C-alpha positions, -999 to 999 in steps of 0.1 A, spaced: -582 -845 -839 -586 -823 -870 -567 -790 -870 -579 -767 -897 -546 -746 -900 -510 -756 -898 -493 -754 -864 -468 -728 -876 -497 -705 -884 -511 -709 -850 -478 -700 -834 -477 -668 -855 -513 -659 -844 -505 -664 -808 -473 -643 -810 -491 -615 -828 -518 -614 -802 -493 -615 -773 -474 -584 -786 -505 -565 -797 -519 -538 -774 -553 -549 -758 -583 -545 -735 -608 -563 -713 -626 -535 -697 -663 -533 -706 -684 -502 -710 -678 -468 -727 -644 -460 -713 -613 -458 -735 -576 -460 -725 -553 -430 -730 -534 -429 -763 -506 -456 -762 -521 -473 -732 -540 -506 -734 -552 -538 -719 -546 -575 -727 -567 -604 -715 -560 -641 -722 -585 -667 -711 -595 -704 -712 -632 -710 -716 -649 -743 -709 -686 -751 -718 -703 -784 -713 -736 -802 -716 -738 -810 -679 -773 -826 -680 -792 -795 -690 -796 -806 -727 -800 -788 -760 -828 -763 -766 -840 -765 -802 -855 -738 -823 -891 -749 -815 -884 -747 -777 -880 -784 -771 -852 -796 -749 -832 -828 -759 -807 -848 -740 -779 -856 -765 -750 -871 -746 -715 -858 -739 -706 -824 -753 -679 -799 -743 -661 -769 -757 -626 -756 -747 -616 -722 -762 -584 -702 -758 -593 -666 -763 -575 -632 -764 -589 -597 -762 -568 -566 -767 -574 -528 -767 -552 -497 -772 -559 -460 -771 -552 -443 -805 -561 -407 -798 -581 -392 -768 -615 -409 -768 -608 -434 -795 -596 -470 -791 -590 -500 -813 -597 -535 -801 -596 -571 -812 -612 -603 -799 -599 -636 -811 -609 -671 -801 -574 -684 -810 -581 -721 -808 -616 -737 -804 -620 -774 -796 -654 -791 -798 -659 -826 -784 -692 -843 -792 -704 -879 -784 -718 -900 -812 -743 -919 -792 -750 -944 -820 -714 -955 -822 -702 -948 -787 -672 -926 -795 -664 -889 -792 -657 -867 -822 -629 -840 -819 -630 -808 -839 -603 -782 -834 -603 -750 -854 -590 -714 -853 -619 -691 -844 -634 -660 -860 -616 -628 -850 -635 -596 -845 -618 -562 -848 -633 -528 -842 -631 -492 -829 -647 -476 -799 -653 -438 -798 -661 -422 -765 -682 -393 -779 -695 -380 -746 -680 -375 -711 -696 -354 -684 -679 -358 -651 -680 -395 -643 -706 -403 -669 -695 -415 -704 -710 -428 -736 -694 -445 -766 -702 -458 -800 -686 -491 -810 -684 -508 -845 -665 -538 -857 -664 -567 -882 -662 -604 -874 -642 -623 -900 -651 -659 -910 -619 -679 -904 -635 -711 -890 -649 -736 -915 -686 -734 -921 -711 -762 -925 -720 -792 -904 -691 -813 -891 -709 -840 -871 -745 -852 -866 -760 -848 -831 -780 -878 -819 -803 -882 -789 -789 -900 -758 -817 -926 -756 -825 -953 -783 -833 -951 -811 -809 -922 -810 -828 -899 -834 -808 -871 -850 -817 -838 -833 -792 -815 -851 -757 -812 -864 -726 -795 -849 -713 -764 -865 -679 -748 -856 -681 -717 -879 -707 -696 -896 -688 -687 -929 -704 -653 -929 -693 -617 -919 -709 -600 -889 -710 -562 -885 -718 -553 -848 -727 -517 -839 -734 -507 -802 -741 -477 -780 -728 -480 -744 -732 -458 -713 -715 -460 -679 -710 -442 -647 -680 -447 -624 -675 -440 -587 -642 -443 -569 -646 -481 -564 -678 -490 -582 -693 -487 -617 -725 -493 -636 -726 -498 -674 -750 -509 -701 -752 -512 -739 -776 -518 -767 -766 -529 -802 -774 -545 -836 -755 -571 -855 -759 -571 -893 -751 -606 -907 -744 -617 -943 -753 -650 -959 -791 -647 -954 -785 -650 -916 -809 -634 -891 -797 -601 -879 -795 -598 -841 -804 -573 -814 -780 -573 -784 -779 -557 -749 -760 -559 -717 -762 -545 -682 -735 -548 -656 -720 -535 -624 -691 -541 -602 -665 -528 -577 -634 -535 -558 -626 -540 -521 -597 -528 -499 -578 -561 -501 -578 -560 -539 -605 -584 -550 -629 -571 -577 -664 -585 -584 -687 -579 -614 -722 -591 -623 -733 -590 -660 -766 -597 -678 -766 -601 -716 -790 -608 -744 -787 -620 -780 -820 -620 -799 -823 -630 -836 -850 -609 -853 -860 -635 -879 -853 -616 -911 -830 -643 -925 -837 -673 -947 -853 -703 -930 -827 -725 -947 -799 -707 -928 -813 -716 -894 -793 -743 -876 -798 -769 -848 -763 -770 -833 -753 -773 -796 -725 -747 -802 -751 -720 -810 -730 -711 -840 -752 -703 -870 -785 -684 -876 -814 -681 -853 -797 -684 -819 -813 -667 -789 -804 -663 -753 -806 -643 -721 -778 -650 -697 -758 -639 -667 -721 -639 -656 -704 -635 -623 -667 -625 -624 -640 -620 -599 -603 -611 -602 -574 -604 -579 -541 -585 -586 -510 -607 -581 -485 -581 -594 -487 -544 -604 -510 -541 -634 -515 -579 -635 -547 -598 -625 -560 -634 -624 -597 -641 -624 -626 -664 -631 -660 -662 -645 -691 -684 -644 -719 -679 -669 -752 -695 -677 -785 -691 -695 -815 -678 -677 -844 -679 -702 -854 -673 -738 -827 -698 -750 -830 -715 -784 -807 -733 -808 -779 -740 -783 -768 -760 -753 -777 -745 -719 -742 -745 -704 -727 -738 -678 -696 -719 -690 -665 -715 -668 -636 -691 -676 -601 -687 -661 -581 -657 -672 -550 -635 -668 -550 -598 -677 -526 -570 -678 -526 -532 -683 -497 -518 -703 -483 -488 -721 -464 -485 -753 -454 -449 -747 -425 -438 -725 -437 -426 -692 -423 -393 -678 -396 -398 -652 -406 -389 -617 -394 -355 -605 -380 -348 -571 
């Protein structure tokens, strides 16, 4: 195993995320000042026989591959209508089979954090709209860390695993949403400007969900990530992680959670690609998470 940062630094990162205010709610809504949301989750991705989709649309079987990520997302309200947020893949582990030698390579890194602000600029009754902007910082090492070979002899090389981009991303998005007492609908459209001659990206999402009398909540989400091809050809990658330039996908997610204490939830998500995939493995992706809602301001005492 190769860990790219000292263990003590990892402990500091985990501690700082655990005490930082946070969110996990999607859409244009923002928490009240001093209130926030924190979500911690474990994400597992595998090549479960679906193969790798290359940039030319071809699909290749390349042997064993899996990713295990530990993630944190946090959000806190600053002033009415304005929230700060952070998303950090704290530890990312990539396991890739070398089909020529018959062993599995292990690559463990600290992921790239993204920090940003969300401004709810419009609220009319139950309808809201927000602008969101952020920056993704390149903490994970860039470059190729292991060749990817086909499963069958003669095991031709079909790509090379990447675990970091080495570039800055600047996402900007507009979101809208409408909430009923127990159900909501939300959508967003955005643009990601990328440095390092990487293709810029158009993004979108659409989702809806609700809760039941016994506490269970369900959500369905559709997302898109579409490179626009304005970067250098030399920056395009062929990596099962999808990390690099030129990645495309349209996917879905189904999520469910249940409250086990006041302001605490446990949940699970299953995700997969639907169509228009390129330069990444096809999944599936399974997530287990715990989330909490909190306040860093003193609540008024109940009056008689």
